[in-house]
ZABADREN-567142 format. One record per residue (C-alpha): x negated, y negated, z negated; residue number from 1. Coordinates in steps of 0.2 Angstrom, whole numbers, plus 2048, in hexadecimal, padded with zeros to 3 digits. Layout:
# ZABADREN-567142
+-----+-----+-----+-----+
!   X !   Y !   Z !   n !
+-----+-----+-----+-----+
!   X !   Y !   Z ! NUM !
...
+-----+-----+-----+-----+
END
This chain:
# ZABADREN-567142
+-----+-----+-----+-----+
!   X !   Y !   Z !   n !
+-----+-----+-----+-----+
! A3C ! 546 ! 1DF !   1 !
! A32 ! 554 ! 1E7 !   2 !
! A3E ! 561 ! 1DF !   3 !
! A4D ! 557 ! 1E6 !   4 !
! A45 ! 557 ! 1F7 !   5 !
! A43 ! 56A ! 1F6 !   6 !
! A55 ! 56D ! 1F1 !   7 !
! A5B ! 562 ! 1FF !   8 !
! A50 ! 568 ! 20D !   9 !
! A4A ! 579 ! 207 !  10 !
! A4F ! 588 ! 211 !  11 !
! A5B ! 594 ! 209 !  12 !
! A53 ! 5A5 ! 207 !  13 !
! A5B ! 5B5 ! 20C !  14 !
! A5A ! 5BB ! 1FB !  15 !
! A6A ! 5B1 ! 1F8 !  16 !
! A73 ! 5BF ! 201 !  17 !
! A6E ! 5CB ! 1F3 !  18 !
! A77 ! 5CA ! 1E2 !  19 !
! A86 ! 5C2 ! 1EA !  20 !
! A91 ! 5D1 ! 1E5 !  21 !
! A92 ! 5D6 ! 1F8 !  22 !
! A89 ! 5E5 ! 200 !  23 !
! A81 ! 5DE ! 210 !  24 !
! A79 ! 5EE ! 215 !  25 !
! A88 ! 5F6 ! 21D !  26 !
! A7E ! 5F8 ! 22D !  27 !
! A6F ! 5F2 ! 236 !  28 !
! A71 ! 5E9 ! 246 !  29 !
! A6A ! 5DB ! 251 !  30 !
! A78 ! 5CE ! 254 !  31 !
! A7B ! 5CA ! 266 !  32 !
! A88 ! 5CB ! 274 !  33 !
! A95 ! 5D9 ! 272 !  34 !
! A91 ! 5E6 ! 280 !  35 !
! A9D ! 5F4 ! 283 !  36 !
! A95 ! 605 ! 288 !  37 !
! A99 ! 60E ! 298 !  38 !
! AA9 ! 618 ! 297 !  39 !
! A9F ! 628 ! 297 !  40 !
! A93 ! 623 ! 288 !  41 !
! A99 ! 62C ! 279 !  42 !
! A91 ! 62F ! 268 !  43 !
! A8C ! 641 ! 262 !  44 !
! A9D ! 641 ! 259 !  45 !
! AA6 ! 63E ! 269 !  46 !
! AAB ! 62C ! 264 !  47 !
! AA8 ! 61E ! 270 !  48 !
! A99 ! 613 ! 26C !  49 !
! A98 ! 600 ! 26C !  50 !
! A88 ! 5F8 ! 270 !  51 !
! A85 ! 5E9 ! 266 !  52 !
! A75 ! 5DF ! 269 !  53 !
! A6C ! 5EF ! 26E !  54 !
! A72 ! 5F9 ! 25E !  55 !
! A7F ! 606 ! 25F !  56 !
! A8F ! 606 ! 255 !  57 !
! A9B ! 614 ! 253 !  58 !
! AAB ! 616 ! 24B !  59 !
! AA3 ! 622 ! 23E !  60 !
! A98 ! 614 ! 239 !  61 !
! AA7 ! 609 ! 233 !  62 !
! AB2 ! 5FD ! 23C !  63 !
! AAB ! 5ED ! 243 !  64 !
! AB5 ! 5DF ! 23B !  65 !
! AAA ! 5D0 ! 23E !  66 !
! A9E ! 5CE ! 24D !  67 !
! A92 ! 5C1 ! 254 !  68 !
! A92 ! 5BB ! 266 !  69 !
! A85 ! 5AF ! 26D !  70 !
! A8A ! 5A4 ! 27B !  71 !
! A7E ! 5A3 ! 28A !  72 !
! A7A ! 597 ! 298 !  73 !
! A7F ! 585 ! 295 !  74 !
! A87 ! 58A ! 284 !  75 !
! A77 ! 592 ! 27E !  76 !
! A75 ! 58E ! 26B !  77 !
! A88 ! 590 ! 268 !  78 !
! A8B ! 5A0 ! 25D !  79 !
! A9C ! 5A7 ! 25A !  80 !
! AA1 ! 5B1 ! 24A !  81 !
! AAF ! 5BB ! 250 !  82 !
! ABC ! 5C3 ! 243 !  83 !
! AC4 ! 5D2 ! 24A !  84 !
! ACC ! 5DC ! 23D !  85 !
! ADC ! 5DE ! 247 !  86 !
! AE7 ! 5EA ! 23C !  87 !
! AE4 ! 5E0 ! 22C !  88 !
! AE6 ! 5CE ! 235 !  89 !
! AD4 ! 5CA ! 230 !  90 !
! AD8 ! 5CD ! 21D !  91 !
! AC9 ! 5CA ! 212 !  92 !
! AC4 ! 5DC ! 20D !  93 !
! AB4 ! 5E4 ! 207 !  94 !
! AAE ! 5E9 ! 219 !  95 !
! AB3 ! 5D8 ! 220 !  96 !
! AAB ! 5CE ! 213 !  97 !
! A9B ! 5D8 ! 213 !  98 !
! A99 ! 5D7 ! 226 !  99 !
! A9D ! 5C5 ! 226 ! 100 !
! A8F ! 5C2 ! 218 ! 101 !
! A83 ! 5CC ! 222 ! 102 !
! A85 ! 5C1 ! 232 ! 103 !
! A86 ! 5B0 ! 228 ! 104 !
! A75 ! 5B4 ! 220 ! 105 !
! A6D ! 5B9 ! 230 ! 106 !
! A73 ! 5A8 ! 238 ! 107 !
! A6C ! 59E ! 229 ! 108 !
! A5A ! 5A1 ! 230 ! 109 !
! A5D ! 5A1 ! 242 ! 110 !
! A57 ! 590 ! 24A ! 111 !
! A5E ! 594 ! 25B ! 112 !
! A70 ! 593 ! 254 ! 113 !
! A75 ! 581 ! 257 ! 114 !
! A88 ! 582 ! 253 ! 115 !
! A92 ! 591 ! 24C ! 116 !
! AA4 ! 593 ! 250 ! 117 !
! AAF ! 59E ! 245 ! 118 !
! ABE ! 5A5 ! 24F ! 119 !
! ACA ! 5B4 ! 24E ! 120 !
! ACD ! 5C1 ! 25B ! 121 !
! ADD ! 5C6 ! 253 ! 122 !
! AEC ! 5BD ! 25C ! 123 !
! AF6 ! 5B1 ! 251 ! 124 !
! AEA ! 5B2 ! 242 ! 125 !
! ADA ! 5A9 ! 23C ! 126 !
! AD9 ! 5B2 ! 22C ! 127 !
! AE7 ! 5B8 ! 221 ! 128 !
! ADE ! 5B7 ! 211 ! 129 !
! ADA ! 5C4 ! 204 ! 130 !
! ADD ! 5D7 ! 207 ! 131 !
! AEB ! 5DA ! 1FB ! 132 !
! AEB ! 5ED ! 1FD ! 133 !
! AD9 ! 5EE ! 1F8 ! 134 !
! ADB ! 5E1 ! 1EA ! 135 !
! AEA ! 5EC ! 1E3 ! 136 !
! ADE ! 5FB ! 1DF ! 137 !
! AD0 ! 5F1 ! 1D8 ! 138 !
! ACD ! 5F0 ! 1C5 ! 139 !
! ACB ! 5DF ! 1BD ! 140 !
! AB8 ! 5E1 ! 1BD ! 141 !
! AB8 ! 5E6 ! 1D0 ! 142 !
! AC4 ! 5D8 ! 1D4 ! 143 !
! AB9 ! 5CB ! 1CB ! 144 !
! AA9 ! 5D1 ! 1D4 ! 145 !
! AB2 ! 5D1 ! 1E5 ! 146 !
! AB8 ! 5BF ! 1E2 ! 147 !
! AA7 ! 5BA ! 1DD ! 148 !
! AA0 ! 5C1 ! 1EE ! 149 !
! AAE ! 5B9 ! 1F7 ! 150 !
! AA9 ! 5A8 ! 1EF ! 151 !
! A97 ! 5AB ! 1F3 ! 152 !
! A9B ! 5AE ! 206 ! 153 !
! AA4 ! 59E ! 207 ! 154 !
! A96 ! 595 ! 1FF ! 155 !
! A8A ! 59D ! 20C ! 156 !
! A95 ! 597 ! 21A ! 157 !
! A95 ! 586 ! 213 ! 158 !
! A82 ! 586 ! 211 ! 159 !
! A7E ! 58B ! 223 ! 160 !
! A72 ! 57E ! 22A ! 161 !
! A7B ! 57C ! 23A ! 162 !
! A8C ! 574 ! 23E ! 163 !
! A9A ! 581 ! 23C ! 164 !
! AAB ! 580 ! 244 ! 165 !
! ABB ! 58A ! 23F ! 166 !
! AC6 ! 58D ! 24E ! 167 !
! AD7 ! 591 ! 246 ! 168 !
! AE3 ! 598 ! 253 ! 169 !
! AEF ! 59F ! 247 ! 170 !
! AF3 ! 5A2 ! 234 ! 171 !
! AE6 ! 59D ! 227 ! 172 !
! AEC ! 5A1 ! 216 ! 173 !
! AE3 ! 5A2 ! 205 ! 174 !
! AD2 ! 5A8 ! 208 ! 175 !
! AD4 ! 5A5 ! 21B ! 176 !
! AD6 ! 593 ! 218 ! 177 !
! AC8 ! 593 ! 20B ! 178 !
! ABD ! 59A ! 219 ! 179 !
! AC2 ! 58C ! 225 ! 180 !
! ABF ! 57F ! 217 ! 181 !
! AAD ! 586 ! 215 ! 182 !
! AAA ! 581 ! 227 ! 183 !
! AA4 ! 56F ! 22C ! 184 !
! AB2 ! 56C ! 239 ! 185 !
! AC3 ! 574 ! 23C ! 186 !
! ACD ! 575 ! 24C ! 187 !
! ADF ! 57B ! 24C ! 188 !
! AED ! 57F ! 258 ! 189 !
! AFE ! 578 ! 255 ! 190 !
! B0F ! 57B ! 25D ! 191 !
! B17 ! 56D ! 267 ! 192 !
! B29 ! 573 ! 26A ! 193 !
! B33 ! 56E ! 279 ! 194 !
! B46 ! 56C ! 27A ! 195 !
! B48 ! 57D ! 283 ! 196 !
! B3F ! 58B ! 279 ! 197 !
! B38 ! 598 ! 285 ! 198 !
! B31 ! 5A9 ! 282 ! 199 !
! B1F ! 5A2 ! 286 ! 200 !
! B22 ! 594 ! 279 ! 201 !
! B28 ! 5A0 ! 26C ! 202 !
! B17 ! 5A9 ! 26E ! 203 !
! B0E ! 599 ! 26D ! 204 !
! B17 ! 595 ! 25D ! 205 !
! B13 ! 5A6 ! 256 ! 206 !
! B00 ! 5A2 ! 259 ! 207 !
! B01 ! 590 ! 252 ! 208 !
! AF7 ! 58D ! 242 ! 209 !
! AFF ! 58E ! 231 ! 210 !
! AF3 ! 58B ! 222 ! 211 !
! AF4 ! 58A ! 210 ! 212 !
! AED ! 58F ! 1FF ! 213 !
! AFB ! 59A ! 1F9 ! 214 !
! AF3 ! 5A2 ! 1EB ! 215 !
! AFE ! 59A ! 1DE ! 216 !
! B0D ! 5A3 ! 1E6 ! 217 !
! B04 ! 5B3 ! 1E2 ! 218 !
! B00 ! 5AF ! 1D0 ! 219 !
! AEE ! 5AA ! 1D3 ! 220 !
! AE4 ! 59A ! 1D8 ! 221 !
! AD8 ! 598 ! 1E6 ! 222 !
! AC8 ! 5A1 ! 1E1 ! 223 !
! ABC ! 59F ! 1F0 ! 224 !
! AB9 ! 58D ! 1F0 ! 225 !
! ACA ! 586 ! 1F5 ! 226 !
! ACE ! 57D ! 1E5 ! 227 !
! ABE ! 573 ! 1E8 ! 228 !
! ABC ! 571 ! 1FB ! 229 !
! ACF ! 56C ! 1FE ! 230 !
! ACE ! 55D ! 1F3 ! 231 !
! ABE ! 557 ! 1FB ! 232 !
! AC7 ! 559 ! 20C ! 233 !
! AD8 ! 551 ! 209 ! 234 !
! AD6 ! 548 ! 1F8 ! 235 !
! ADA ! 54E ! 1E7 ! 236 !
! AED ! 54A ! 1E6 ! 237 !
! AF2 ! 552 ! 1F6 ! 238 !
! AE7 ! 561 ! 1F3 ! 239 !
! AF0 ! 563 ! 1E2 ! 240 !
! B01 ! 563 ! 1EB ! 241 !
! AFC ! 570 ! 1F8 ! 242 !
! AF4 ! 57B ! 1EA ! 243 !
! B02 ! 579 ! 1DD ! 244 !
! B10 ! 57D ! 1EA ! 245 !
! B07 ! 589 ! 1F5 ! 246 !
! B0D ! 580 ! 204 ! 247 !
! B09 ! 584 ! 215 ! 248 !
! B06 ! 577 ! 222 ! 249 !
! B05 ! 577 ! 235 ! 250 !
! AF7 ! 571 ! 240 ! 251 !
! AFE ! 55F ! 243 ! 252 !
! B01 ! 55C ! 231 ! 253 !
! AF0 ! 563 ! 22D ! 254 !
! AE9 ! 556 ! 239 ! 255 !
! AF2 ! 548 ! 231 ! 256 !
! AED ! 54C ! 220 ! 257 !
! ADA ! 54E ! 225 ! 258 !
! AD9 ! 561 ! 222 ! 259 !
! AD4 ! 564 ! 234 ! 260 !
! ACA ! 55A ! 241 ! 261 !
! AD4 ! 55E ! 250 ! 262 !
! AE5 ! 565 ! 255 ! 263 !
! AE9 ! 56B ! 266 ! 264 !
! AF9 ! 573 ! 26D ! 265 !
! AF9 ! 585 ! 26F ! 266 !
! AF6 ! 58D ! 280 ! 267 !
! AFD ! 59C ! 288 ! 268 !
! AED ! 5A6 ! 284 ! 269 !
! AEF ! 5A2 ! 271 ! 270 !
! ADD ! 59B ! 270 ! 271 !
! ADF ! 588 ! 272 ! 272 !
! AD6 ! 585 ! 261 ! 273 !
! AC8 ! 590 ! 266 ! 274 !
! AC6 ! 586 ! 277 ! 275 !
! AC6 ! 576 ! 26E ! 276 !
! ABA ! 57C ! 261 ! 277 !
! AAE ! 581 ! 270 ! 278 !
! AB0 ! 570 ! 277 ! 279 !
! AAC ! 568 ! 267 ! 280 !
! A9C ! 573 ! 265 ! 281 !
! A97 ! 56E ! 277 ! 282 !
! A97 ! 55C ! 271 ! 283 !
! A8C ! 560 ! 262 ! 284 !
! A80 ! 56B ! 26D ! 285 !
! A76 ! 55E ! 276 ! 286 !
! A72 ! 555 ! 266 ! 287 !
! A61 ! 557 ! 25E ! 288 !
! A63 ! 567 ! 253 ! 289 !
! A58 ! 562 ! 245 ! 290 !
! A60 ! 551 ! 243 ! 291 !
! A71 ! 559 ! 243 ! 292 !
! A6C ! 565 ! 236 ! 293 !
! A64 ! 558 ! 22B ! 294 !
! A74 ! 54D ! 22D ! 295 !
! A7E ! 55B ! 227 ! 296 !
! A72 ! 55E ! 218 ! 297 !
! A73 ! 54B ! 214 ! 298 !
! A86 ! 54B ! 214 ! 299 !
! A89 ! 55B ! 20B ! 300 !
! A7D ! 557 ! 1FD ! 301 !
! A81 ! 544 ! 1FC ! 302 !
! A93 ! 547 ! 1F8 ! 303 !
! A8F ! 551 ! 1E9 ! 304 !
! A85 ! 543 ! 1E0 ! 305 !
! A86 ! 530 ! 1DC ! 306 !
! A82 ! 524 ! 1EA ! 307 !
! A70 ! 520 ! 1E4 ! 308 !
! A6B ! 532 ! 1E5 ! 309 !
! A75 ! 535 ! 1F5 ! 310 !
! A6A ! 527 ! 1FD ! 311 !
! A5B ! 52F ! 1F7 ! 312 !
! A60 ! 53F ! 1FF ! 313 !
! A64 ! 536 ! 210 ! 314 !
! A53 ! 52E ! 20F ! 315 !
! A4A ! 53F ! 20D ! 316 !
! A54 ! 547 ! 21B ! 317 !
! A51 ! 539 ! 226 ! 318 !
! A3E ! 53A ! 222 ! 319 !
! A3E ! 54C ! 226 ! 320 !
! A45 ! 549 ! 238 ! 321 !
! A3A ! 53A ! 23B ! 322 !
! A2A ! 544 ! 239 ! 323 !
! A2F ! 54F ! 248 ! 324 !
! A24 ! 54A ! 257 ! 325 !
! A33 ! 54C ! 263 ! 326 !
! A3D ! 540 ! 259 ! 327 !
! A2F ! 533 ! 25A ! 328 !
! A2E ! 536 ! 26D ! 329 !
! A41 ! 533 ! 26F ! 330 !
! A40 ! 523 ! 264 ! 331 !
! A32 ! 51D ! 270 ! 332 !
! A3C ! 521 ! 27F ! 333 !
! A4B ! 518 ! 279 ! 334 !
! A41 ! 509 ! 274 ! 335 !
! A38 ! 508 ! 285 ! 336 !
! A45 ! 50D ! 291 ! 337 !
! A57 ! 50D ! 28A ! 338 !
! A5F ! 512 ! 29B ! 339 !
! A57 ! 523 ! 29A ! 340 !
! A61 ! 527 ! 28A ! 341 !
! A71 ! 51F ! 290 ! 342 !
! A6E ! 510 ! 285 ! 343 !
! A77 ! 500 ! 28A ! 344 !
! A68 ! 4F4 ! 288 ! 345 !
! A58 ! 4F1 ! 280 ! 346 !
! A56 ! 4E7 ! 270 ! 347 !
! A45 ! 4DF ! 274 ! 348 !
! A48 ! 4DB ! 286 ! 349 !
! A49 ! 4C8 ! 288 ! 350 !
! A44 ! 4BA ! 293 ! 351 !
! A33 ! 4B9 ! 28C ! 352 !
! A2D ! 4CB ! 28D ! 353 !
! A2F ! 4DC ! 293 ! 354 !
! A32 ! 4ED ! 28B ! 355 !
! A2B ! 4F0 ! 27A ! 356 !
! A29 ! 4DF ! 273 ! 357 !
! A2D ! 4CD ! 277 ! 358 !
! A1C ! 4CB ! 27F ! 359 !
! A1C ! 4DA ! 28A ! 360 !
! A10 ! 4E4 ! 27F ! 361 !
! A13 ! 4F4 ! 274 ! 362 !
! A1C ! 4F0 ! 264 ! 363 !
! A11 ! 4F2 ! 255 ! 364 !
! A1F ! 4FA ! 24C ! 365 !
! A22 ! 506 ! 25A ! 366 !
! A0F ! 50A ! 25A ! 367 !
! A10 ! 50E ! 247 ! 368 !
! A1F ! 519 ! 24A ! 369 !
! A17 ! 523 ! 257 ! 370 !
! A07 ! 526 ! 24E ! 371 !
! A0B ! 527 ! 23C ! 372 !
! A10 ! 537 ! 233 ! 373 !
+-----+-----+-----+-----+
END
């Protein structure tokens, strides 16, 4: 039982980033808000510098294809993973995957990150899938190693302890959809046509989400978790149909089949899914962070085993949350004064007594909960 508890609640060490078939040492940086240097600030080579979390980045150091942005103020705790490989439509190439792995590994051990939103800064595209130009020049051994690393990246995303949301403001094909499937929640934009098609509406249609595991149309099959995560999301028979046919679906269809959580009409700026994902993140943000993380752990681990084992996992996750002093204080507060937490009423308030028990005294069970470990 102790071994099972450790497997459920133990922290994933950073060594998992090693041996994944991906180089995570492309550059050293301190993730933070993306800050642009003044116009006159140049590197020794004459190239403009970008200040990233206090560390400088030049074009000579390699292109920045994945970045982190930490929101501030009321949104403190929300972190954005921004995909910005413009020319290749966020295709999953070596540099892109390496930078993404570096950021994901850093987030795995960051308690201040409460919700992570994966979004694209490339208009009309979430992620176009594998970089076929890079794949074409790989040997079979190199391709196998790269796919292994890609699969490892999706696993690391799925294992992030905090909730993750994919904001899909455009195309997500092949590995791009596999990336979204590795997230806990998915929000997409969809095109809702009117009778008169304007130029603005045409642009919105171009930025609407289209998604699918299209590998069979290329003589392959999903190799980064799609063949396993899609059936868990939409059911086995529907997943088989989508994979066998390589079919692409729009946002509204994806919502109806349970592939995504929310679908919104695209706006003129082309970021409707991102805005909705941000709204969803704000709904999660006020909740107790450890409780949310343990709920995710209980769900993710529970669906992999039989019901009896799943209930044991839930019990251990619940026990870990219950031992937190703050949770005991919240429990006492809700018991003694429900209006403070917005609760509709008090289960032990009646004509014969006050708060805490039927006799106006502190409940023995509450006293036990407050003082036991």
